[in-house]
MARBA-3410 file (N, C-alpha, C, O; in Angstrom, 1 decimal):
80
1.0,37.2,120.4,1.6,38.4,120.8,3.0,38.5,120.3,3.8,37.5,120.3 ~ 3.4,39.7,120.0,4.8,40.0,119.6,5.6,40.3,120.9,5.2,41.0,121.8 ~ 6.8,39.7,120.8,7.7,39.9,122.0,8.6,41.1,121.7,9.3,41.1,120.6 ~ 8.7,42.0,122.6,9.6,43.2,122.4,11.0,42.8,122.8,11.2,42.2,123.9 ~ 11.9,43.2,122.0,13.3,42.9,122.3,13.9,44.2,122.9,13.6,45.3,122.5
14.7,43.9,123.9,15.4,45.0,124.6,16.8,45.2,124.0,17.7,44.4,124.4 ~ 17.0,46.1,123.1,18.2,46.4,122.5,19.0,47.5,123.1,18.9,48.6,122.6 ~ 19.6,47.3,124.2,20.4,48.4,124.9,21.8,48.2,124.4,22.7,47.8,125.1 ~ 22.0,48.7,123.2,23.4,48.6,122.6,24.1,49.9,122.9,23.6,51.0,122.5 ~ 25.2,49.9,123.5,26.0,51.1,123.8,27.1,51.2,122.7,27.7,50.2,122.3
27.2,52.4,122.2,28.2,52.6,121.1,29.6,52.5,121.6,30.5,52.1,121.0 ~ 29.8,53.0,122.9,31.1,53.0,123.5,31.1,52.0,124.6,30.1,51.7,125.3 ~ 32.3,51.5,124.8,32.5,50.5,125.9,33.0,51.2,127.2,33.2,52.4,127.2 ~ 33.2,50.4,128.2,33.7,50.9,129.5,35.1,51.5,129.4,35.3,52.6,129.9 ~ 35.9,50.9,128.6,37.3,51.5,128.4,37.2,52.8,127.7,38.0,53.7,128.0
36.3,53.0,126.8,36.1,54.3,126.1,35.7,55.4,127.1,36.2,56.5,127.0 ~ 34.8,55.1,127.9,34.3,56.0,128.9,35.4,56.4,129.9,35.5,57.5,130.3 ~ 36.2,55.4,130.3,37.3,55.7,131.2,38.3,56.6,130.5,38.8,57.6,131.2 ~ 38.7,56.4,129.3,39.6,57.2,128.6,39.0,58.6,128.3,39.7,59.6,128.4 ~ 37.7,58.7,128.1,37.1,60.0,127.9,37.1,60.8,129.2,37.4,62.0,129.2
36.9,60.2,130.3,37.0,60.9,131.6,38.4,61.3,131.9,38.6,62.4,132.5 ~ 39.4,60.5,131.6,40.8,60.9,131.9,41.2,62.1,131.0,41.8,63.0,131.5 ~ 40.8,62.0,129.7,41.0,63.2,128.8,40.4,64.4,129.3,41.0,65.5,129.3 ~ 39.1,64.3,129.8,38.4,65.5,130.3,39.1,66.1,131.5,39.2,67.3,131.7 ~ 39.5,65.2,132.4,40.2,65.6,133.6,41.5,66.4,133.3,41.8,67.4,133.9
42.2,65.8,132.3,43.5,66.5,131.9,43.2,67.9,131.3,44.0,68.8,131.5 ~ 42.2,68.0,130.5,41.8,69.3,129.9,41.5,70.3,131.0,41.9,71.5,131.0 ~ 40.7,69.9,132.0,40.3,70.8,133.1,41.5,71.2,133.9,41.7,72.3,134.3 ~ 42.4,70.2,134.2,43.6,70.6,135.0,44.5,71.5,134.2,45.0,72.5,134.8 ~ 44.6,71.3,132.9,45.4,72.3,132.0,44.8,73.7,132.1,45.6,74.6,132.2
43.5,73.8,132.0,42.9,75.2,132.0,43.1,75.8,133.4,43.2,77.0,133.5 ~ 43.0,75.0,134.4,43.2,75.5,135.8,44.6,76.0,136.0,44.8,77.1,136.6 ~ 45.6,75.3,135.4,47.0,75.7,135.5,47.3,77.0,134.7,48.1,77.7,135.1 ~ 46.5,77.2,133.6,46.7,78.4,132.8,46.1,79.6,133.5,46.5,80.8,133.2 ~ 45.2,79.5,134.4,44.5,80.6,134.9,45.3,81.3,136.0,46.3,80.8,136.4
44.9,82.5,136.3,45.6,83.3,137.3,46.8,84.1,136.8,46.9,84.3,135.6 ~ 47.6,84.6,137.7,48.7,85.4,137.3,48.5,86.9,137.1,49.3,87.6,136.6 ~ 47.3,87.3,137.5,47.1,88.8,137.4,47.7,89.6,138.5,48.0,89.1,139.6 ~ 48.0,90.8,138.2,48.6,91.7,139.1,47.5,92.3,140.0,46.4,92.6,139.5 ~ 47.8,92.6,141.3,46.8,93.2,142.1,46.5,94.7,141.6,45.4,95.1,141.8
47.5,95.3,141.0,47.3,96.6,140.5,47.4,96.6,139.0,48.4,96.1,138.5 ~ 46.3,96.9,138.2,46.3,96.8,136.8,47.4,97.7,136.1,47.7,97.4,134.9 ~ 47.9,98.7,136.8,48.9,99.5,136.2,50.3,98.9,136.3,51.3,99.4,135.6 ~ 50.5,97.9,137.1,51.8,97.3,137.3,51.8,95.9,136.5,50.9,95.1,136.7 ~ 52.9,95.8,135.7,53.0,94.5,134.9,53.5,93.4,135.8,54.5,93.6,136.6
53.0,92.2,135.7,53.4,91.1,136.5,54.1,90.0,135.6,53.6,89.6,134.6 ~ 55.3,89.7,136.1,56.1,88.6,135.3,55.5,87.2,135.6,56.0,86.3,135.0 ~ 54.6,87.1,136.6,54.0,85.8,136.9,53.3,85.2,135.8,53.0,84.0,135.8 ~ 52.9,86.0,134.8,52.2,85.4,133.6,53.1,84.5,132.8,52.5,83.5,132.2 ~ 54.4,84.7,132.8,55.3,83.9,131.9,56.0,82.8,132.7,57.2,82.7,132.5
55.3,82.0,133.5,56.0,80.9,134.2,55.9,79.7,133.2,55.2,79.7,132.3 ~ 56.8,78.8,133.5,56.9,77.5,132.7,55.6,76.8,132.7,55.2,76.1,131.8 ~ 54.9,76.8,133.9,53.6,76.1,134.0,52.6,76.6,133.1,51.9,75.9,132.4 ~ 52.5,77.9,133.0,51.4,78.6,132.2,51.8,78.5,130.7,50.9,78.5,129.8 ~ 53.1,78.6,130.3,53.5,78.7,128.9,53.6,77.3,128.3,53.3,77.1,127.1
54.1,76.3,129.1,54.5,75.0,128.5,53.6,73.9,129.0,53.0,73.2,128.2 ~ 53.6,73.7,130.3,52.9,72.5,130.9,51.4,72.5,130.7,50.9,71.5,130.2 ~ 50.8,73.6,130.9,49.3,73.6,130.8,48.8,73.4,129.4,47.9,72.6,129.2 ~ 49.4,74.1,128.4,48.9,73.8,127.0,49.2,72.4,126.6,48.4,71.8,125.8 ~ 50.3,71.8,127.0,50.6,70.4,126.7,49.5,69.5,127.3,49.1,68.5,126.7
49.2,69.7,128.6,48.1,68.9,129.2,46.8,69.1,128.5,46.1,68.1,128.3 ~ 46.4,70.3,128.0,45.2,70.5,127.3,45.2,69.7,126.0,44.2,69.0,125.7 ~ 46.3,69.8,125.3,46.4,69.1,124.0,46.4,67.6,124.2,45.8,66.9,123.4 ~ 47.1,67.1,125.2,47.1,65.7,125.5,45.7,65.2,125.9,45.3,64.1,125.5 ~ 45.0,66.0,126.6,43.6,65.6,127.0,42.7,65.5,125.8,41.9,64.6,125.7
42.8,66.5,124.9,42.0,66.5,123.7,42.4,65.3,122.8,41.5,64.6,122.2 ~ 43.6,65.0,122.7,44.1,63.8,121.9,43.6,62.5,122.5,43.1,61.6,121.8 ~ 43.6,62.4,123.8,43.0,61.2,124.5,41.5,61.1,124.2,41.0,60.0,124.0 ~ 40.8,62.2,124.3,39.4,62.2,124.0,39.1,61.7,122.6,38.2,60.9,122.4 ~ 39.8,62.2,121.6,39.6,61.8,120.2,39.9,60.3,120.1,39.2,59.6,119.4
41.0,59.9,120.7,41.4,58.5,120.6,40.3,57.6,121.3,40.0,56.5,120.8 ~ 39.7,58.1,122.4,38.7,57.3,123.1,37.4,57.2,122.2,36.7,56.2,122.2 ~ 37.1,58.2,121.4,36.0,58.1,120.6,36.2,57.3,119.3,35.2,56.7,118.8 ~ 37.4,57.2,118.9,37.7,56.4,117.7,38.0,54.9,118.0,37.8,54.1,117.2 ~ 38.4,54.7,119.2,38.7,53.3,119.6,37.5,52.4,119.6,36.4,52.7,120.1
37.7,51.3,119.0,36.6,50.3,118.8,36.4,49.6,120.2,37.4,49.0,120.7 ~ 35.2,49.5,120.7,35.0,48.8,122.0,35.1,47.3,121.8,34.9,46.8,120.7 ~ 35.5,46.7,122.9,35.7,45.2,122.9,34.4,44.5,122.8,33.4,45.0,123.3 ~ 34.4,43.5,122.0,33.2,42.6,121.9,33.0,41.8,123.1,34.0,41.2,123.6 ~ 31.8,41.7,123.6,31.6,40.9,124.8,30.8,39.6,124.5,30.5,38.8,125.4
END
């Protein structure tokens, strides 16, 4: 009889998955921070759109999250 080998080889390691989840969480937080700021009356302009959080912090978080995700995919997993 031939013996079947169980080759459960994962392409990514535990560290890669942790970095992917951190990057994903940062992207989600960035998009949540960008949302909102609408005026209750559509005819009235709201200055709340142009806060530092929506203009600077949120896009930086989204870009940082995407950069971490790319780094996690390129990072070579540790040999066990």
